[in-house]
ROSE-4610 file (N, C-alpha, C; in Angstrom, 1 decimal, always signed):
// ROSE-4610
residu = [X/X/X/X/X/X/X/X/X/X/X/X/X/X/X/X/X/X/X/X/X/X/X/X/X/X/X/X/X/X/X/X/X/X/X/X/X/X/X/X/X/X/X/X/X/X/X/X/X/X/X/X/X/X/X/X/X/X/X/X/X/X/X/X/X/X/X/X/X/X/X/X/X/X/X/X/X/X/X/X/X/X/X/X/X/X/X/X/X/X/X/X/X/X/X/X/X/X/X/X/X/X/X/X/X/X/X/X/X/X/X/X/X/X/X/X/X/X/X/X/X/X/X/X/X/X/X/X/X/X/X/X/X/X/X/X/X/X/X/X/X/X/X/X/X/X/X/X/X/X/X/X/X/X/X/X/X/X/X/X/X/X/X/X/X/X/X/X/X/X/X/X/X/X/X/X/X/X/X/X/X/X/X/X/X/X/X/X/X/X/X/X/X/X/X/X/X/X/X/X/X/X/X/X/X/X/X/X/X/X/X/X/X/X/X/X/X/X/X/X/X/X/X/X/X/X/X/X/X/X/X/X/X/X/X/X/X/X/X/X/X/X/X/X/X/X/X/X/X/X/X/X/X/X/X/X/X/X/X/X/X/X/X/X/X/X/X/X/X/X/X/X/X/X/X/X/X/X/X/X/X/X/X/X/X/X/X/X/X/X/X/X/X/X/X/X/X/X/X/X/X/X/X/X/X/X/X/X/X]
num = [1/1/1/2/2/2/3/3/3/4/4/4/5/5/5/6/6/6/7/7/7/8/8/8/9/9/9/10/10/10/11/11/11/12/12/12/13/13/13/14/14/14/15/15/15/16/16/16/17/17/17/18/18/18/19/19/19/20/20/20/21/21/21/22/22/22/23/23/23/24/24/24/25/25/25/26/26/26/27/27/27/28/28/28/29/29/29/30/30/30/31/31/31/32/32/32/33/33/33/34/34/34/35/35/35/36/36/36/37/37/37/38/38/38/39/39/39/40/40/40/41/41/41/42/42/42/43/43/43/44/44/44/45/45/45/46/46/46/47/47/47/48/48/48/49/49/49/50/50/50/51/51/51/52/52/52/53/53/53/54/54/54/55/55/55/56/56/56/57/57/57/58/58/58/59/59/59/60/60/60/61/61/61/62/62/62/63/63/63/64/64/64/65/65/65/66/66/66/67/67/67/68/68/68/69/69/69/70/70/70/71/71/71/72/72/72/73/73/73/74/74/74/75/75/75/76/76/76/77/77/77/78/78/78/79/79/79/80/80/80/81/81/81/82/82/82/83/83/83/84/84/84/85/85/85/86/86/86/87/87/87/88/88/88/89/89/89/90/90/90/91/91/91/92/92/92/93/93/93/94/94/94/95/95/95/96/96/96/97/97/97/98/98/98/99/99/99/100/100/100/101/101/101/102/102/102/103/103/103]
x = [+0.8/+0.0/+0.9/+2.0/+2.9/+3.4/+3.8/+4.4/+3.3/+2.1/+1.1/+0.8/+0.8/+0.6/+1.7/+3.0/+4.1/+4.1/+3.7/+3.5/+2.5/+1.4/+0.3/+0.7/+1.3/+1.8/+2.8/+3.8/+4.8/+4.1/+3.2/+2.4/+1.7/+1.0/+0.3/+1.3/+2.4/+3.4/+4.1/+4.4/+4.9/+3.9/+2.7/+1.7/+1.6/+1.6/+1.5/+2.7/+3.9/+5.1/+5.2/+4.8/+4.8/+3.9/+2.7/+1.8/+2.3/+2.9/+3.4/+4.7/+5.5/+6.7/+6.5/+5.5/+5.1/+5.8/+5.4/+5.9/+7.4/+7.9/+9.3/+10.2/+9.8/+10.6/+10.5/+9.3/+9.1/+10.0/+10.0/+10.9/+12.3/+12.7/+14.1/+14.5/+13.6/+13.8/+13.8/+12.9/+12.9/+14.2/+14.7/+16.0/+17.1/+17.1/+18.2/+18.1/+17.0/+16.8/+17.3/+16.9/+17.4/+18.9/+19.5/+20.9/+21.6/+21.1/+21.6/+21.5/+20.4/+20.2/+21.1/+21.5/+22.3/+23.8/+24.2/+25.6/+26.2/+27.4/+28.1/+28.4/+28.8/+29.1/+27.9/+26.7/+25.5/+25.1/+25.2/+24.8/+25.7/+27.0/+27.9/+27.6/+27.3/+26.9/+25.6/+24.7/+23.4/+23.6/+24.5/+24.8/+25.5/+26.4/+27.2/+26.3/+25.4/+24.4/+23.5/+23.1/+22.3/+23.0/+24.3/+25.1/+25.3/+25.6/+25.8/+24.5/+23.4/+22.1/+21.8/+22.1/+21.9/+22.8/+24.1/+25.0/+24.5/+24.1/+23.6/+22.4/+21.5/+20.2/+20.5/+21.4/+21.8/+22.4/+23.3/+23.8/+22.7/+21.8/+20.7/+19.8/+19.6/+18.7/+19.4/+20.7/+21.4/+21.3/+21.6/+21.5/+20.2/+19.1/+17.8/+17.4/+17.8/+17.6/+18.2/+19.5/+20.2/+19.5/+19.0/+18.4/+17.0/+16.2/+14.8/+14.6/+15.6/+15.5/+14.4/+14.5/+13.6/+12.3/+12.1/+10.9/+9.9/+10.2/+9.3/+8.6/+7.4/+6.7/+7.4/+7.3/+8.0/+7.7/+6.5/+6.2/+7.0/+7.3/+8.1/+9.5/+10.0/+11.4/+11.7/+10.8/+10.9/+11.0/+10.2/+10.1/+11.4/+12.0/+13.2/+14.4/+14.4/+15.5/+15.3/+14.1/+13.8/+14.3/+14.0/+14.5/+16.0/+16.6/+18.1/+18.7/+18.2/+18.8/+18.4/+17.3/+16.8/+17.9/+18.7/+19.7/+21.0/+21.1/+22.4/+22.5/+23.7/+24.0/+25.2/+25.1/+26.2/+26.8/+25.9/+26.4/+26.9/+27.0/+27.5/+26.4/+26.5/+25.5/+25.7/+24.6/+24.7/+24.9/+26.1/+26.5/+27.1/+27.0/+27.6/+29.1/+29.8/+31.3/+31.8/+30.9/+31.3/+31.0/+30.4/+30.1/+28.9/+28.1/+26.8/+25.6/+24.5/+23.3/+22.8/+21.8/+21.2/+20.0/+19.8/+18.7/+18.9]
y = [-1.2/+0.0/+1.3/+1.2/+2.3/+2.7/+1.7/+2.0/+2.5/+2.1/+2.6/+4.1/+4.4/+5.8/+6.7/+6.2/+6.9/+7.2/+6.2/+6.3/+7.3/+7.3/+8.2/+9.7/+9.8/+11.2/+11.7/+10.8/+11.2/+11.5/+10.8/+11.1/+12.4/+12.7/+14.0/+15.1/+14.9/+16.0/+16.3/+15.2/+15.3/+16.1/+15.7/+16.4/+17.9/+18.3/+19.7/+20.4/+19.9/+20.5/+20.6/+19.6/+19.5/+20.6/+20.7/+21.7/+23.1/+23.4/+24.7/+25.0/+24.0/+24.3/+24.6/+24.0/+24.2/+23.2/+23.4/+22.5/+22.6/+23.8/+24.0/+23.2/+23.4/+22.7/+21.2/+20.7/+19.3/+18.8/+19.5/+19.1/+19.1/+20.1/+20.2/+19.0/+18.6/+17.4/+16.2/+16.1/+14.9/+14.7/+15.8/+15.7/+15.4/+15.9/+15.6/+14.1/+13.6/+12.1/+11.3/+11.7/+10.9/+10.9/+12.1/+12.2/+11.4/+11.4/+10.6/+9.1/+8.6/+7.2/+6.8/+7.7/+7.3/+7.5/+8.0/+8.2/+6.8/+6.7/+5.4/+4.8/+5.7/+5.2/+4.6/+5.3/+4.8/+3.5/+3.4/+2.2/+1.0/+1.3/+0.2/-0.2/+0.7/+0.3/-0.5/-0.1/-0.9/-2.3/-2.4/-3.7/-4.6/-4.0/-4.7/-5.2/-4.3/-4.7/-5.9/-5.8/-6.8/-8.2/-8.1/-9.4/-10.0/-9.1/-9.6/-10.2/-9.6/-10.1/-11.5/-11.6/-12.9/-14.0/-13.6/-14.6/-15.0/-14.1/-14.4/-15.2/-14.9/-15.6/-17.0/-17.2/-18.5/-19.4/-18.8/-19.6/-19.9/-19.0/-19.3/-20.4/-20.4/-21.4/-22.8/-22.8/-24.1/-24.6/-23.7/-24.1/-24.6/-23.9/-24.3/-25.6/-25.7/-26.9/-28.1/-27.9/-29.0/-29.4/-28.5/-28.8/-29.4/-28.9/-29.4/-30.3/-30.6/-31.3/-32.3/-33.5/-34.6/-34.4/-33.3/-33.1/-32.4/-31.8/-31.1/-32.0/-31.6/-32.4/-32.4/-33.4/-33.6/-32.4/-31.8/-30.7/-29.5/-29.2/-28.1/-28.4/-29.6/-29.9/-29.8/-30.2/-30.1/-28.7/-27.9/-26.4/-25.7/-26.1/-25.5/-25.9/-27.1/-27.6/-26.9/-26.7/-26.0/-24.6/-23.9/-22.5/-22.4/-23.4/-23.4/-23.5/-24.3/-24.6/-23.6/-22.8/-21.9/-20.9/-20.4/-19.4/-20.0/-21.3/-21.9/-22.3/-22.1/-22.6/-23.4/-24.7/-25.6/-25.8/-25.7/-25.9/-24.6/-23.5/-22.3/-21.2/-20.3/-19.2/-18.3/-18.0/-17.2/-15.8/-15.2/-13.8/-13.3/-12.0/-11.4/-11.2/-10.6/-10.5/-9.7/-8.8/-8.0/-8.6/-9.8/-10.4/-9.8/-9.1/-8.6/-9.3/-9.1/-9.7/-8.9/-9.4/-8.7/-8.0/-7.6/-6.9/-5.4]
z = [+0.0/+0.0/+0.0/+0.7/+0.9/-0.5/-1.3/-2.6/-3.6/-3.5/-4.3/-4.0/-2.7/-2.3/-2.8/-2.6/-3.1/-4.6/-5.3/-6.8/-7.1/-6.5/-6.8/-6.5/-5.3/-4.9/-5.9/-6.3/-7.3/-8.7/-9.1/-10.3/-10.2/-9.1/-9.0/-9.0/-8.2/-8.2/-9.5/-10.2/-11.6/-12.5/-12.4/-13.2/-12.9/-11.7/-11.3/-11.7/-11.5/-11.9/-13.4/-14.1/-15.5/-16.2/-15.6/-16.2/-15.9/-14.8/-14.5/-15.3/-15.6/-16.4/-17.8/-18.4/-19.8/-20.7/-22.0/-23.0/-23.3/-23.3/-23.6/-22.5/-21.3/-20.2/-20.4/-20.8/-21.0/-22.1/-23.2/-24.3/-23.9/-23.1/-22.6/-21.7/-20.8/-20.0/-20.8/-21.8/-22.6/-23.4/-23.9/-24.6/-23.7/-22.5/-21.5/-21.2/-21.0/-20.6/-21.8/-23.0/-24.2/-24.3/-24.2/-24.2/-23.2/-22.0/-20.9/-21.2/-21.7/-22.0/-23.2/-24.1/-25.2/-24.9/-23.8/-23.4/-23.4/-24.0/-24.0/-22.7/-21.7/-20.4/-19.7/-19.9/-19.3/-19.9/-21.3/-22.0/-21.5/-21.4/-20.9/-19.5/-18.7/-17.3/-17.3/-18.1/-18.1/-18.7/-19.7/-20.3/-19.3/-18.6/-17.6/-16.4/-16.0/-15.0/-15.5/-16.7/-17.3/-17.4/-17.8/-17.9/-16.5/-15.5/-14.2/-13.6/-13.9/-13.5/-14.1/-15.4/-16.0/-15.4/-15.1/-14.6/-13.2/-12.4/-11.0/-11.1/-12.0/-12.1/-12.6/-13.5/-14.0/-12.9/-12.1/-11.0/-10.0/-9.7/-8.8/-9.3/-10.6/-11.2/-11.1/-11.3/-11.2/-9.7/-8.8/-7.4/-7.0/-7.4/-7.0/-7.7/-9.0/-9.7/-9.1/-8.6/-7.9/-6.6/-5.9/-4.6/-4.7/-5.6/-5.7/-6.9/-7.7/-9.0/-9.1/-8.4/-8.6/-7.8/-7.1/-6.3/-7.1/-8.3/-9.1/-10.1/-10.5/-11.5/-12.8/-13.6/-14.8/-15.8/-15.8/-16.7/-16.4/-15.1/-14.7/-15.0/-14.7/-15.1/-16.5/-17.4/-18.8/-19.3/-18.7/-19.0/-18.6/-17.5/-17.0/-18.0/-18.4/-19.3/-20.6/-21.1/-22.4/-22.3/-21.2/-21.1/-21.0/-20.4/-20.3/-21.6/-22.5/-23.8/-24.8/-24.6/-25.6/-26.0/-25.1/-25.5/-25.9/-26.1/-26.5/-27.9/-28.5/-29.8/-29.8/-30.2/-30.1/-28.7/-27.7/-26.3/-25.7/-26.4/-25.8/-25.9/-24.9/-24.9/-26.1/-26.8/-28.1/-27.8/-28.1/-27.9/-29.2/-29.3/-30.5/-30.3/-31.3/-31.2/-30.0/-29.5/-28.4/-27.0/-27.0/-25.7/-25.1/-25.9/-25.3/-25.9/-25.3/-25.8/-27.0/-27.7/-28.8/-28.4/-27.2/-26.7/-26.7]
């Protein structure tokens, strides 16, 4: 409930500030946000965080799979194996020349 209230208050505050600032200020903030998102350092940091998250999630999936492996129904086990193999080509994770994902 607390997060919903915080979101609604932030939304209302953003609306009020946005309407008072006007269209020019909105366009200026939009351009600044776009420039920030396209900054190579920001993009590299985001990609690095994504790769780290994938690695950690993969390790966690293997640990959980090893601990609960035969206790799960066959349908769940088959689905997990299918998801594991989906991103692999010839036994290796499919990555481009730079070692980054295609997302």
